[in-house]
N, C-alpha and C positions, 0 to 999 in steps of 0.2 A: 888313238890308235897306237901310240908308242907304248902305253902301259898295259895294253890288252894282249892276251895270248893270241897266236895265229888262228886258233879255232873260233875266236869271237870277233875276228875282223873279216868281213865278207870280201870276196874277190871282185864281185860285181853286185850292183844294186839295180834292179829293174822295177818300174812302176807297172802295176797290173790293175785292172778294173775291180777285181774281186778275189778274195781268198776262199778256197773251198771250205764249206762247213757241213757238218752232219745234219741230219733232220732234227736233232736235239739242240742245235745251235753251237756246237763245239767246233773250234777250228781244226782242220785236218791238214797239218803241215806236211805229213807224210805222203799224202796224195800228190801234193805239189812237187815234192822231192822226187817221187817215183816217176812222175810225168816228165820232169826235167831230165831224169836219167834215160828216158826213152823206153821205159818199161810200162806195161799195162797196170792200171789201178785195179786191184782185186775186187773191191767191194763198191762199185759205182752206185749201186742201189741205195747205199746208206748216205750218199751225198745229197744235200738240199739243192746244190747248184753245180751239177757236174759239167755244165757247159763252159764254166769259167776255166776249166783245165785247158781249153783250146788255146788260150793265151800262152800257157806254159809250154805247150807243144811248139808254138811258133818260136819261143825263146830257145828251146832245144835245137831247132833247126838252124837258128842264127848262130848259135854257139859253135856248131859243126862247120860252118862256112868260113 
């Protein structure tokens, strides 16, 4: 932590059951970030596991509390 820039040191770490992936098997970190920001994900149809974003919505609400 001491040698890393602030951008590379997370403020919080949360365990989730799944990370969103595309139908082609690529990770979609942007969808998780967008959900955490409380914004709608634009292309939900391209996600293989869109239900996993529900956990990120719960994290968004707990952050606001």
